[in-house]
C-alpha positions in Angstrom: -0.2 0.1 0.5 1.6 3.2 -1.2 1.5 6.7 1.1 -0.1 9.7 -0.6 1.9 12.9 -0.4 -0.1 16.0 -0.9 2.2 17.2 -3.9 3.3 20.9 -3.8 1.1 22.5 -6.5 -1.9 20.2 -5.6 -2.7 22.3 -2.4 -5.0 25.4 -2.4 -4.8 27.9 0.2 -7.5 29.6 2.2 -7.6 32.7 3.6 -9.5 32.8 7.0 -10.2 35.8 9.5 -10.1 36.1 13.5 -11.7 38.6 15.5 -9.0 38.6 19.0 -11.4 41.0 20.6 -11.8 39.2 24.3 -9.8 36.2 23.0 -7.2 34.7 25.9 -3.9 35.0 24.3 -2.7 31.9 24.8 -6.1 30.0 23.7 -5.8 32.0 20.5 -2.4 30.9 20.0 -2.8 27.8 20.6 -6.0 28.3 17.5 -3.9 30.0 15.1 -0.7 28.0 14.9 -2.8 25.1 14.4 -4.6 26.6 11.3 -1.0 28.3 9.7 0.2 24.8 9.8 -2.1 22.4 8.7 -3.0 20.0 11.5 -6.8 20.9 10.8 -6.4 19.2 7.6 -6.8 15.7 6.6 -3.6 16.0 4.1 -1.1 17.4 6.7 2.3 16.4 6.4 4.8 17.8 8.9 7.5 18.2 6.1 5.6 20.5 3.4 3.4 23.5 4.0 0.4 22.7 4.2 -1.6 25.5 6.5 -3.6 28.3 4.8 -3.5 31.7 5.5 -4.6 34.1 9.3 -5.8 37.6 9.5 -5.9 38.5 13.1 -8.3 41.8 13.9 -9.0 43.9 16.9 -5.6 42.9 17.9 -5.5 45.4 21.0 -8.6 44.4 22.2 -7.4 41.0 23.6 -7.5 39.5 26.8 -3.9 38.0 28.7 -5.0 36.0 32.5 -2.7 36.5 34.8 -0.1 38.4 36.4 1.4 38.1 32.4 1.6 41.9 31.4 3.8 42.4 34.7 5.8 39.0 34.8 6.7 38.4 31.8 9.4 40.2 29.8 10.4 40.1 25.7 13.8 39.8 25.1 16.2 39.9 22.0 19.9 40.3 21.3 21.8 43.1 19.8 24.4 41.3 18.7 27.5 43.2 20.9 28.3 42.2 24.3 26.2 43.9 26.8 23.2 43.8 25.1 21.2 42.1 26.0 17.5 43.8 25.8 14.6 43.1 28.1 10.9 45.0 27.3 8.2 44.6 30.0 4.9 42.8 28.0 2.8 45.8 29.8 4.7 48.0 27.5 5.0 46.2 24.0 0.9 45.9 24.8 0.8 49.1 24.9 2.7 50.2 22.4 2.7 46.9 19.0 0.3 44.4 20.9 0.4 43.1 17.0 3.6 42.4 17.8 2.6 40.1 21.7 -0.2 38.4 19.4 2.8 37.8 16.5 5.5 36.5 19.5 2.8 33.3 21.2 1.7 32.3 17.8 5.5 31.9 17.2 6.3 30.6 19.9 4.1 27.2 18.7 5.4 27.7 15.7 8.4 24.8 14.0 11.3 26.8 14.7 13.0 25.6 11.4 12.8 26.6 7.7 10.0 25.5 6.9 8.1 27.2 10.3 9.6 30.6 9.4 7.5 30.1 5.9 4.3 29.2 8.3 4.5 32.2 10.2 4.7 34.8 7.6 0.9 33.4 6.3 -0.2 35.2 9.7 -1.4 38.7 9.2 -2.2 40.6 12.7 -3.6 43.8 12.5 -4.3 46.8 15.9 -8.3 47.0 14.8 -10.9 45.6 12.6 -10.0 46.8 9.3 -7.3 44.7 7.2 -6.2 45.3 3.6 -7.1 41.4 2.8 -10.9 41.9 1.4 -9.3 41.0 -2.3 -8.9 37.3 -0.7 -12.0 36.7 0.8 -11.0 35.5 4.0 -13.6 33.4 6.2 -14.3 34.1 9.8 -12.7 31.2 11.8 -14.5 30.8 15.2 -13.4 28.3 18.1 
């Protein structure tokens, strides 16, 4: 018996829009990562990008549980000695709420070339308007 492997040319990608208003950050991120990787489809294979595009709107109105706003820090290194930079989640959320969602979803994606290709299909917007109306995205409910 042969194993079915989908061909990259046969893949058709859908567009989904998710309203993040009053959604919990971690729960939203798991669902979005599931769709981006393609695990919601029966044709999923771990070595191909079979996922769909996801547009997240109302990123500024997402909820964070517990004391994560004060306790969680985003860290990056500049590459220079002593170049570790830390920013509190509260400050990042106030200035760039899109970055908070993108970091949460990226933490659930594979850390490979394929994962970097998958995360490019995530589009996050602060407000209710987005510029992907031409793709006719379907609403994705959880």
